[in-house]
C-alpha positions in Angstrom: 7.4 2.5 16.1 7.6 1.8 19.8 8.7 -1.2 21.7 7.8 -2.3 25.2 9.2 -5.2 27.2 5.9 -7.0 26.7 5.9 -6.5 22.9 9.5 -7.4 22.4 9.3 -10.5 24.6 6.8 -11.9 22.1 9.7 -12.3 19.6 12.1 -14.2 22.0 11.1 -17.5 20.4 11.4 -16.2 16.8 13.7 -18.1 14.5 16.8 -16.0 14.9 18.7 -15.0 12.8 15.9 -13.7 10.5 15.0 -11.2 7.9 12.2 -8.7 8.3 9.9 -10.9 6.1 10.7 -14.0 8.1 9.9 -12.1 11.4 6.6 -10.9 9.9 5.8 -14.4 8.8 6.5 -15.8 12.2 4.5 -13.1 13.9 1.5 -13.6 11.7 1.6 -17.4 12.0 2.0 -17.3 15.8 -0.9 -14.9 16.3 1.3 -12.2 17.9 -0.4 -9.0 18.6 -1.1 -6.4 15.9 1.3 -3.9 17.6 4.3 -6.2 17.1 3.4 -6.8 13.5 3.0 -3.0 12.9 6.4 -2.4 14.5 8.0 -5.0 12.3 6.4 -3.5 9.2 8.0 -0.2 10.1 11.5 -1.6 10.1 13.7 -0.4 7.3 14.1 -3.4 4.9 17.5 -3.3 3.4 17.7 -7.1 3.2 19.5 -7.2 6.6 19.4 -10.2 8.8 18.6 -9.6 12.5 20.5 -11.9 14.9 18.3 -11.2 17.9 15.7 -8.8 19.4 18.6 -6.5 20.4 19.3 -5.7 16.7 15.7 -4.4 16.5 15.4 -2.8 19.9 18.9 -2.1 21.3 17.5 -1.2 24.7 16.0 -4.7 25.2 16.9 -5.7 28.8 19.2 -8.8 29.2 19.9 -10.9 32.2 22.8 -8.6 33.0 20.4 -5.7 33.4 18.8 -7.3 36.5 20.7 -7.3 39.8 19.8 -10.9 40.7 22.5 -13.0 42.1 21.7 -16.6 41.1 24.4 -18.0 43.4 22.7 -16.4 46.4 19.6 -18.6 46.1 
């Protein structure tokens, strides 16, 4: 399983919180790329609910990761 920013960003609009099955269903219905579906299938399914993409890919960058000062512009 590998995640890239491009692949993980496809799940930003997913119905969070969600289980593995709900995320797979969303990905298939939305026509998300096969790589994302394969990554989701590789998740361990212990009945856990994922609250956000950070629960799946802890290294997913957030707004705080970018050094952009919104007040400057």
